[in-house]
N, C-alpha and C positions, 0 to 999 in steps of 0.2 A: 504494500500499500504506499502511496505517495501522499504525504500531508503537508499541506501549507498552513502554519500557524501565524496568525496576524495579531497584533496588540497595537492600540494606541491609547496613551494615557501616562499615569505616573508610575512608579515603581510597583506599587500595589496592583496595578492592571498588567505590567510587562514581565515582571520577574517570574511569577507563576507560569505565565505562557512560555517563557524560555525553558524553565523547568520541564513544562510539559512537553515541548520539542526535544528536550534531551531524553526524557524517559521513552518517548516513542521511537526516537532513533536507537537507543540501546535495546528497545524491543525488536529491532530488525527492519524497521520501516524507513523509508527515505524521507527525509525531512527538510523543508525550508522554513525559516522563520523571518517575519517581516516585523519591523518596529522603528521607532524613532532613533535618529543617529546617536542619541544621548546613551542608549542602552547597548551600543555596539561592543564595549568591552566586557560587560557581563555575559552577552551571548558568545563572544569569541572564547571567555574563560571556560563556559560550559562545554565548548566543542560542537556547537550547532551552526549551520549555515545560516548566515545572517545577511539580510538585504534591507538597508535603511530606506525608509519612506519619508516623504515630505522634505523640505529643504533643511539644511543643517542648521542648528540653533533653534529649532521650533520649539522643543521642550523647554529651553533656557528663556524664550520669549514668553510662552505660556506662565512660566514660573514668575515673571517679573510684572504681568499684566495685573494690576489691582482688580480690574472688573472680572478677571477670571475667577475670584474668590469671593464674589458678591452673591449673597443668597438668591436674588432674583435674577440678576443680570448676567450670572455667570455663564448660562447656556449659551447666551449669544457670542461671547467671547470663546467659550469653548469650541463652538460650531465653527467659527472662523479659522480655528486652528485645525479642527478635524477636515474641514473641507479641503485645506491645502495638501492633506496627505492622501486623499482619495484617488486622485489621477496615477500616483506612483503604485498604490496598492493593486489597482486594476491591471496596471501595466506589467507589474511583476508577475501577478497570477496568470495573465494571458501568456507570458513567456515561459513560466516554469511549469504550467499544468501539463499533465500527461493524459489527455483526452478524459475518459471516465475513469481512469484509475486515481484521480486525485480527489482527496477530501480536504475540505477547507475547515478552519477553525478560526473564528474571530471575536474579539472582545466587543462590548457594548458601543465602544467609539471606532472601532475598525469598520467603517461603513462600506469600504471597497470591497470587502468580502461578500457582503450580500449582493452588490452590484455584479460582481464576478459570478456568484452563484447563479443568478438569474441569466446572466449573458451567455454562460457555456453549459448551463444545465448541471451544474455540479453538486455533489453531496456537500453539506455544511452544517456546523453546530456554532451556535451562537453562546458565548460564555459571559454571563453576567457575573462579576465578582461581588457584587453586592445586590440584595434583593430589591432595592430601591428601583433599579433599572428595569424591573418588571412592570412598573408603573401601575401597580395595584389602585384601583379607587376604592377597595375594601379596607386596606390597612397599609398606609404609607405616610410619608411626611414631606411635603413640598415646601422648601424653603424656610424650615422651621415650623410649619403649620401643619398639625395633624388633622385627620378627619374627625370631627366631634361624634361620640356614639349616638347622639340623638338625631344626626343628620339623616335624613330619608336618602334611599339610593338614588332617586330621580333628582334631587338637589346635588348630590355628589356628582353625579354625571355632568351636570350643567356647570357647576363649579369647575370640574376638571376641565370640561371642554374649553372654557374661557382662559383657564391658566395655560392649557395647552396651545390654544390659538396664539396667545400672546407671547409666551415665555419659552416653549419647547419647540413642538413641531412646526409651529407658524413661522418660526425663524429659519428653518431649515428646507422646507418643502420647495421652494421655487428654485434653490441652488441644486438640491438633489434631482428635481425633475429635468433641469437643463443637463445635468450629466447622464440622466437616463435615455432623454432624446437623443443625446449623441452616440449612445450604445445601442439604439433601437427600442429600447424598453418604453412601455407605456407609463403614464404618469401614475404617482402615488399621492394619496392625501395625508399619509403619516410617515414619520421617520423613526424616531425612537420609541414612541409608544406602542407600535404594533409592527411595522414593516421590518424593523432591524431584527425581528425574531425569525430565525431560519424555521421553515416548515419541517425540516428534518429532524432537529434536535435543539433544545434550548437547555442550557446547563446552568443552574443557579449554584455558585460555588460557596455555599454555606450550608451547614447541617439544618435539618428541619427544626431541629429543637432551639435553634438560634432564631429563625424566621419561618414560621409556619406556612405551608402552601396556602395560597389564597384562590378562591373559587374562580376569579378571573385572570389568573395566570394562564399563559397558553398551555393547552393540552399536552404538548411535546416535552414540557418542562420536567426536568429530573434535578434533585438536590444531591449534591455530594459533600463530604466533609470538607472543612476548611483546607484549601490547597497550600499548606504549610511546606515551604521549600525544604526538602531533605538536606541535612548538613553536608553530604558528600556530592551534592549537586554540582559544585564547582563554580557556581554563580558568584559566590561571594569569596573575595581574596582571604588567604589565611591572616589572622587577627590576633594580636596580642595587645593587652592594655600597655601603653608606655609608661615610663616610670612616674611621670606627673599624674597620670590619671590613676595608677596604681596607688600612689601616695594619697590622693584625695579620697579614694574609696575606702582606704584602710584607716582613714583619720577619724572616723567617727561612726555613728549609726548609718544604715544605708540611706543615701539622699533621695529627694524626690527627682524624678526625671520629667523634664518638660522637652517634648519634641513636636515640632510642627511638620505638617505633611511634607513628603518628598519634594513635591513640585511647587510649594507655595513659597515664594520668595518675598512675601510682603509681611513678614511675621515679626517685625520690629517691636511692636505694641505687645505682642503676646510674651516675647522674651523679656521686655522691660517689667511686665506684671509679674513674671515668673521670679525674677530677682526680688521684687518687693514682696511677694508672697513668702518667699523663703526668710526674708529678714523678719516678717511680721510673726511667723511661726517659729522662729528661731531654728530652722531647719536648713540643712545644706541643699543647694540644687545644682542638678547636672543638666545642662543645656545642649542638646542635639541638634546641631544645624550645619549643612553641608558648606555653608559659607559663614564668614565672620560677620558680614555686613548687617545682619539684623541684630546682632548681639551687642547689648549696651556695654559702653567702655567708659572708665575701667571697671572691671568686675571685681566685687568684694572677694575677701578669701574664702567666703561660704559658698562661692558659685565657681563652676567649671564649665568651660566650652569645650566640646567635643565635636568634631567635624564627621566623624563616622564610627560606627560600631555596630556588629551584626547584633541584633536585638536579642537573638536566642542565647547570646552569651552575656549579654549587658543586663537583661531584665532581672536574673536572679540576684544581682548586686543592688537593686534599688527597692525603695519601700512602696512606690506608687508611681504611676504614669499619667501625665496630663498631656493630652493630644487632641487633634482635629477629629478623630473618630474614623480614621481610614480603616477598612476591613482588615487588611493584613496586620496592622499593629493591634487591632482588637483581638485578632485569633492569637498572636504570640503573647499578648498580655494574659489572656485567659489561661494559656497553656503554663504560664509561670505563676498563675494564681495571684496575680497582682490586682489590687483595687484601681479602678480607672476614673479619672475626672476627664470628660470630654467636652471640648469647647468647639463646637461645630461651625464651619464657616459657609459650606456651600454642598450642592450635589446630595450625595448619599449619606455624608456625615451626620445629618439631622436623624434620618431613620436608623442608622447604625447605632447611634447615641440612645435613641429610644428602645432598641432592641436590648442594649447593655444595661440600661436602668430596669427593664421589665425583668431581666434575670437576677437583678440585684448584685451585679459584680461591679457596679460603678453608678456614677451619676452624670448629668448633663448640666451645663450652664451656659447662658447666652455668651456670644462672643464679645460683647460690649461690657461684660462684668468686670468692675473695679478690683483692684487688688483685695481691699478689705473683704468684701462678701466672697470673692474667689477663695480667699483663705479660710474663711468659715466653712464653706462648702467642702473644701478639702479636709479640714480639721474634722468635720462631721463624719465624712466618708471613712476616714481612718479610724474613727473611734467605734464604729459601727460593728456589732457582734455578727449581725445578719449578713453584711458585705463580706466579712472575714469568712464566715462559714459557707457562703455561696461561691466565694472565689476558690476554696479548697474542693468544693464539689466539682465545679466545672473544669478545674484543673485536671482532675481525675478523667472527666468525660473527654476532654480534648487528648488527654494522653492515650486514652483507649480507643480513640476513633483510627479507623483504617487510614491510609495515606490518600489525602485528597487528589493529589497529582495523579496517582495511579488510578483512582476511579474516574477522573477525567479522561485519562487514556483509554480506559475500557469503554466510555460512551463514544469516544471518537472511532475506536476500532469497530464497535458494533455497527456503525454506519456504512462500512464496507459490505456488510452482508445484506444491505437493502436490495 
């Protein structure tokens, strides 16, 4: 079987797909992987055939765009980035495909995969790393607003249609239909809320105990365990804490870890508040950011900036994690049994945080929360016996789950028998 795996997005979208490509390759399949230029080193380290899509620097451009992380305007900015990678995606698939021997796998943002599927009648699976992207009108959270329990179904559909027309599909349909016309395809009136889902298979990459299947999900949807990247996948370089970090970690009780999303380069306020929270609680803080730009200077002795660390090795050394609610970070924190305080900014982060709060392994606070109430929320979280017990319970649940990458691979392999 020949498989083309395509990802568009941050590390949480892309690195599991690189791991999937590697797993399929090791299982004897011929595999090509498409993704943004930024992730080429990780793909090369994993030993998979990697083909960059979109212009160089697109990921970095997305990271620096303030609108990309706005709770309501973010989709417009995201779509402008996605659309610039679609032609490359279709071109690569057209060149690499092996007639009907090829199976496609694409993430929520890899729109070119669905265009290629329709153009050449190929089998394909759509992978949603977070359940939010299935856009349920029964249970979801759009821009931080959840569906009230009292709201009738008819009213929900009307509200969702208005939001969709203004902020989601309405921003993308005309561009997508221009691309479809160039490929000889009929127009569609949806993009992300329906059309992106392959009629062959949709994979929701979270276990059903984290987000239960909803009645309005596509019928071809299957849930798999969290696709936590195996330690031997080769994606992350060998890592050892340097002397300065080791000294900081050993100097007292485990610190609080503050980590902004991988693709979010506008986190200066988040990190300023992190330092203030640490000082208010008289606790040390570890700030993880791949660049020093958003880190306040000078840092007090009770704070330490780290540009990179694999979380599976770092999380056992901290007492709690405060982050934006990326699903990959949530999975690793749950596996480590860590309480989580989630400060969502955009996209799936709001619903992910809602799921974490439902499981009682963490809480969410608004992105505009000042340091004092942020510190109080964190103090209450750390003092909660319920949270502590639930973190232990779900640590065992995640440890007991089967490999999510392998489960995704099985679903892809099953398409070959269609």
